[in-house]
C-alpha positions in Angstrom: 83.8 95.1 114.7 81.0 97.6 115.5 81.5 99.6 118.7 78.6 99.4 121.2 77.9 103.1 120.9 79.4 106.3 119.6 77.8 109.5 120.7 77.5 112.2 118.0 78.7 115.7 119.0 77.2 117.5 116.1 77.8 121.1 115.2 74.3 122.4 114.4 72.4 120.0 112.2 74.9 119.5 109.4 77.3 116.7 109.7 79.3 116.7 106.4 79.1 113.9 103.9 82.5 112.3 103.2 83.6 111.4 99.7 87.0 109.6 100.0 88.7 109.0 96.7 91.6 106.6 96.8 93.6 105.9 93.6 95.8 102.8 93.2 99.5 103.4 92.6 99.2 107.1 91.6 102.6 108.8 92.1 103.0 112.2 93.7 104.2 113.8 90.4 101.5 112.1 88.2 99.3 115.3 88.3 99.5 118.7 86.7 99.4 120.6 90.0 102.3 118.4 91.3 104.5 119.0 88.3 103.6 116.6 85.5 104.0 118.0 82.0 102.9 114.9 80.1 99.8 113.8 82.0 96.8 116.1 81.8 94.7 116.5 84.9 92.7 119.8 84.8 89.9 118.5 87.0 92.1 117.3 89.8 94.2 120.5 89.5 90.9 122.4 89.9 90.0 120.4 93.0 93.4 121.1 94.4 92.9 124.8 93.9 89.6 124.7 95.7 90.9 123.2 99.0 94.0 122.3 100.9 96.9 120.4 99.4 99.6 118.6 101.4 103.2 118.6 100.1 104.4 116.1 102.7 101.6 113.5 102.7 102.6 109.9 103.1 101.1 106.4 102.7 101.6 104.2 105.7 103.2 101.6 103.5 104.9 101.5 100.1 102.5 98.6 99.2 98.7 98.5 98.8 97.1 96.1 101.3 99.0 97.4 104.4 98.4 101.0 103.4 94.7 100.4 103.0 94.5 98.6 106.3 96.1 101.6 108.0 93.5 103.9 106.4 90.6 101.6 107.6 91.9 101.2 111.2 94.0 104.2 112.0 96.9 101.9 113.0 100.3 101.3 111.5 100.6 98.1 109.5 103.3 96.9 111.9 100.8 97.1 114.8 98.3 95.2 112.7 100.8 92.6 111.5 99.6 93.2 108.0 102.8 94.3 106.3 102.7 93.2 102.7 100.2 93.0 99.9 98.0 89.9 100.2 99.2 87.1 99.9 102.6 88.7 99.7 105.9 88.0 98.0 106.8 85.3 100.6 103.8 83.3 99.4 105.7 82.6 96.2 108.9 81.4 97.9 111.2 80.0 98.8 113.4 82.6 97.1 117.0 81.6 96.6 118.0 85.2 95.7 116.8 86.8 98.9 119.2 87.1 101.8 116.4 87.4 104.4 113.0 85.8 105.0 110.0 87.3 106.6 107.5 85.8 109.1 103.9 85.1 108.1 101.6 88.1 108.5 97.8 88.4 108.6 96.2 87.8 105.3 93.0 89.7 106.2 91.8 92.8 108.0 91.2 91.7 111.6 87.4 91.7 112.3 88.1 92.8 115.8 89.2 96.2 114.5 86.6 98.9 114.5 86.9 100.3 111.0 86.2 103.9 110.1 83.2 102.7 108.2 81.8 100.9 111.3 82.5 104.0 113.4 80.6 106.3 111.0 77.8 103.8 110.4 77.2 103.5 114.1 76.9 107.3 114.3 74.1 107.3 111.6 76.1 107.6 108.4 75.2 105.5 105.4 78.3 103.7 104.1 79.3 102.7 100.6 82.3 101.1 99.0 83.3 100.8 95.3 86.4 99.4 93.7 89.5 97.8 95.0 89.5 96.3 98.5 92.3 93.7 98.7 92.1 93.2 102.4 91.4 89.5 102.7 91.2 86.3 100.6 87.7 85.2 101.5 84.2 86.6 101.2 84.0 87.0 105.0 86.7 89.6 104.6 84.9 91.8 102.1 83.8 95.4 102.7 80.3 94.5 103.7 81.7 92.7 106.8 83.7 95.7 107.8 81.0 98.4 108.1 80.0 99.1 104.5 76.3 98.7 103.7 76.9 98.6 100.0 79.9 97.0 98.2 80.4 97.4 94.4 83.4 95.6 93.1 85.4 95.1 96.3 87.0 91.7 96.9 90.3 89.9 97.3 91.9 91.0 94.0 94.6 93.7 93.9 93.9 94.5 90.2 91.0 94.1 87.8 91.1 90.4 86.9 89.1 90.9 83.7 90.9 94.2 82.8 89.5 97.7 82.5 86.9 96.9 79.9 83.7 95.0 80.4 83.3 92.0 80.9 85.1 92.5 84.2 85.2 88.9 85.7 84.3 90.4 89.1 81.6 88.6 91.1 81.0 91.8 93.1 80.4 93.9 89.9 77.8 93.0 87.2 79.2 93.4 83.7 78.2 96.5 81.8 77.8 96.8 78.0 80.8 95.3 76.2 83.6 97.8 76.2 82.4 99.8 79.2 85.4 101.3 81.1 85.8 100.3 84.7 86.9 103.7 85.9 83.7 105.2 84.4 81.5 102.5 85.8 82.8 102.9 89.4 82.1 106.6 89.2 78.6 105.9 87.8 77.9 103.6 90.8 79.2 106.2 93.3 77.0 109.0 91.8 74.0 106.7 91.8 74.6 106.0 95.5 74.9 109.7 96.4 71.7 110.4 94.6 69.9 107.8 96.7 71.5 108.8 100.0 71.6 112.6 99.7 68.9 113.0 102.4 71.2 111.6 105.1 74.9 111.9 105.9 77.0 109.4 103.8 80.5 108.0 103.7 81.3 107.1 100.1 84.7 105.3 99.7 85.5 105.3 96.0 88.6 103.1 95.6 89.6 103.2 92.0 91.4 100.2 90.5 93.2 102.6 88.2 96.1 103.3 87.6 97.3 99.9 88.6 98.4 97.4 86.0 97.3 96.2 83.5 98.0 99.3 81.3 94.7 99.7 79.5 93.5 103.1 78.4 90.9 104.2 75.9 92.1 104.0 72.3 91.4 107.6 71.4 93.3 108.8 74.5 96.3 106.5 73.8 96.5 107.9 70.3 96.4 111.5 71.7 99.3 110.9 74.0 101.3 109.0 71.4 101.1 112.1 69.2 102.0 114.3 72.2 105.0 112.1 72.9 106.2 112.4 69.4 106.2 116.2 69.7 108.2 116.5 73.0 111.9 116.1 73.7 113.0 114.1 76.7 116.4 115.0 78.1 118.7 112.5 79.8 118.6 108.7 80.1 115.2 107.1 80.3 116.3 104.4 82.8 119.1 103.4 85.1 119.7 99.9 86.4 120.6 98.7 89.9 121.3 95.0 90.0 118.4 93.4 88.1 116.1 96.4 88.6 115.4 99.2 86.1 114.3 102.7 87.4 112.3 104.9 85.1 113.1 108.6 84.8 110.5 109.9 82.2 106.8 110.1 82.2 106.3 108.9 78.6 103.8 106.0 78.5 100.7 106.8 76.4 98.7 103.9 77.9 99.3 105.2 81.4 98.7 108.8 80.4 95.3 107.7 79.0 94.4 106.0 82.2 95.3 109.1 84.2 93.2 111.3 81.9 90.2 108.9 82.4 90.7 109.2 86.1 90.7 113.0 85.9 87.6 113.0 83.7 85.8 111.1 86.4 86.9 113.3 89.2 85.4 116.1 87.1 82.2 114.2 86.8 82.0 113.7 90.6 82.7 117.3 91.3 80.2 118.4 88.7 77.5 116.2 90.3 78.3 117.7 93.8 78.1 121.2 92.4 74.9 120.7 90.4 73.0 119.1 93.3 74.3 121.5 95.9 75.9 118.7 97.8 79.4 120.3 97.5 78.5 122.8 100.3 78.4 120.0 102.8 80.6 117.3 101.4 84.2 116.8 102.5 86.1 115.5 99.5 89.5 113.8 100.0 91.7 112.7 97.1 94.9 110.6 97.6 96.8 107.5 96.6 97.6 104.2 98.4 101.3 104.4 97.7 103.8 105.9 95.3 103.8 105.3 91.6 105.3 102.1 90.1 108.6 103.4 88.7 110.8 100.3 89.0 110.7 96.7 87.7 113.0 93.9 86.5 111.3 94.4 83.1 111.8 98.0 81.9 108.9 97.8 79.4 106.4 97.1 82.2 107.2 100.3 84.2 104.2 102.7 83.8 105.5 106.0 85.3 108.3 107.9 86.8 108.4 109.6 90.2 111.5 111.7 89.4 112.9 113.7 91.0 111.7 111.5 93.9 113.8 108.4 94.4 112.5 105.0 93.2 108.8 104.2 93.8 106.2 101.6 94.9 107.8 98.9 97.1 110.5 101.2 98.5 110.7 103.5 101.6 112.3 106.3 99.6 110.1 109.3 98.9 109.0 107.9 95.6 107.5 104.9 97.3 105.5 106.6 100.1 105.0 110.2 99.2 101.5 110.7 97.8 99.2 113.5 96.6 96.6 114.6 99.1 93.8 117.1 98.7 91.0 118.0 101.2 88.1 120.2 100.1 85.1 121.4 102.2 83.7 124.8 101.1 83.4 127.3 103.9 85.6 125.3 106.2 88.8 124.6 104.4 90.5 127.7 102.9 90.6 127.8 99.1 94.1 127.4 97.6 95.7 126.6 100.9 98.8 124.4 101.4 100.3 122.5 104.3 103.9 121.3 104.6 103.2 119.4 107.8 104.1 115.7 107.4 100.9 113.6 107.6 100.2 109.9 107.0 97.4 107.5 106.1 96.6 106.6 109.7 95.4 110.2 110.2 92.3 109.9 108.0 90.3 108.0 110.6 90.5 110.5 113.5 90.2 113.4 111.0 86.9 112.1 109.6 85.4 111.6 113.0 86.5 115.1 114.1 85.2 116.8 111.0 81.9 115.0 111.5 81.7 116.3 115.0 82.0 112.8 116.5 84.0 111.5 119.5 87.3 110.1 118.4 88.3 106.6 119.4 91.9 106.9 120.5 92.2 103.2 121.5 91.4 102.3 117.8 93.2 104.9 115.7 96.2 104.7 118.0 98.7 105.8 115.3 96.8 108.7 113.7 95.9 112.2 114.8 93.1 114.5 113.6 94.2 117.0 110.9 91.1 119.2 111.7 93.3 122.0 113.2 95.3 122.2 109.9 92.2 122.0 107.8 90.6 124.9 109.7 93.7 127.2 109.6 95.3 126.4 112.9 98.8 125.1 113.6 99.8 121.6 114.8 102.9 120.2 116.4 104.7 117.7 114.2 105.5 114.2 115.4 107.7 111.4 114.1 106.3 109.2 111.3 107.3 105.5 111.0 107.3 102.7 108.4 108.0 99.0 108.6 108.3 96.9 105.5 110.2 93.7 106.3 109.7 92.2 102.8 111.2 92.1 99.3 108.9 93.8 96.8 109.3 91.1 94.3 110.0 92.3 90.7 110.0 95.9 91.9 113.4 95.5 93.6 112.6 96.9 97.1 114.3 95.2 100.1 113.4 94.7 103.8 113.6 98.1 105.6 112.1 100.4 108.1 112.1 104.2 108.3 111.4 107.2 110.4 110.8 110.8 109.4 111.3 113.3 112.3 111.2 117.0 111.4 113.3 117.6 108.2 115.2 114.3 108.6 114.5 110.8 107.5 116.4 107.6 108.3 116.0 104.5 106.2 117.2 101.3 107.9 118.2 98.2 105.9 117.6 94.9 107.6 120.0 93.3 105.1 123.0 95.4 106.1 121.9 96.5 109.7 122.7 100.0 108.8 120.9 103.2 107.9 121.0 106.2 105.5 120.2 109.7 106.7 118.6 112.3 104.5 117.4 115.9 105.0 114.2 115.4 102.9 113.3 119.1 103.1 116.5 120.1 101.3 117.1 116.8 99.5 113.7 115.4 98.4 115.6 113.3 95.9 117.5 111.5 98.8 120.9 111.6 97.0 123.0 112.9 99.9 123.5 110.4 102.7 124.4 112.5 105.8 125.3 109.6 108.0 129.0 110.5 108.2 128.4 114.3 108.5 125.7 114.0 111.2 126.4 110.9 113.2 124.6 112.2 116.3 121.4 112.9 114.3 121.6 109.4 112.7 122.0 107.7 116.1 119.2 109.8 117.5 116.8 108.8 114.8 117.9 105.2 114.8 117.3 104.9 118.5 113.7 106.3 118.1 113.1 103.9 115.2 114.4 100.8 117.0 112.4 101.8 120.1 109.3 102.1 117.9 109.9 98.7 116.3 110.2 97.2 119.8 106.9 98.9 120.7 105.2 97.4 117.7 106.3 93.9 118.9 107.0 92.7 115.4 108.9 89.6 114.3 112.0 90.8 112.4 113.3 89.3 109.2 115.6 86.4 109.7 118.3 84.7 107.6 116.7 82.9 104.7 117.6 79.2 104.8 117.0 79.0 101.0 119.4 81.8 100.2 122.0 80.9 97.6 124.3 83.9 97.1 126.0 82.4 94.1 122.8 82.8 92.2 
């Protein structure tokens, strides 16, 4: 919903353009600069060296739709009552193997929310969206009804229905020549838009469908990584199994590596365009992912990546499920090669973009986010607790209903199935292998109280005993 008015508080004449790049299911360790030795990402690594990287950046949810809703609104998914991917695992029930059931949640981004696109548009920004949207089941829920003047490819789907090669089977994206690659095409469209709008401040939201399933890379790249795989030695077991769920420990899938390389090439194209046109001097670039990498499944062959040493992945509240890469670059404002260890979360983008554009923030809208401008400009910031609420089963990924809090160096993950929590010092134990509940009962109780109070504040409907549950199965 467009606000009646937002008054611009500009610094001189130059409000920065904003290029926000969101990758789907990209794990924290899927990049060279974050430690991958199999995937090759020289352009993303260069982007990281030219700005500020965050080592404790989190998605607001371990699953796509709620994470994206949090970015768009500045509110926690729990506050929005949009807590699972749309339409969600519960849609495919009843599930006789699930102990708990979850209540219905909103299957769309509420039109009464003032999105970041609407806020920037009302302040004179041109707004553009390309790629994955997945925030509603109907056309009225598409990006153009949430503040974006242009929508290329955004609709209800959570993955490319026609695959990564044209024809795309996407009503919001005309087919290209047969065999055209979707990641390339979305970059083409974004560059074309920036060429057209370079005379006014713009907000370009490039939401790549990659690296989400299906695994489809370019043939020559797949061959390259198959050869590379044949030349390296992988130590230790490739998988472990918990109940029916496999957890992957090696980055060794040539298809996925090919997709990551195509992503990286297109980041290079975007940065090259900004450099060649001079737009880089006044364009804030942000690069991140909507949740952790997909590292678990009940079918081992379908698992694309590993988040090791981080625990588990997409669909879980362990670090592997919610810790994401995050880069900010704005020449002359953000120090080259800088790093921040301050924990930040997806709700923080909204107030940060407004502040960096010199605009009044909207604290009643982005209630759960804070501006990161002080960090980006070399100042310090007080840390605050971060919260997650995921009252669902993540289907074939194996995740279970849970909530979590990170406060300082400590993180508590609370299980709704067992009504108990695990306590970790994630600064010392990023792998979350040492539960400190017995050693530090006071700390555990302190965090649990904060978490339960927050859950009460969110006014959520908690999971309840599943009437279809059949434990013998």
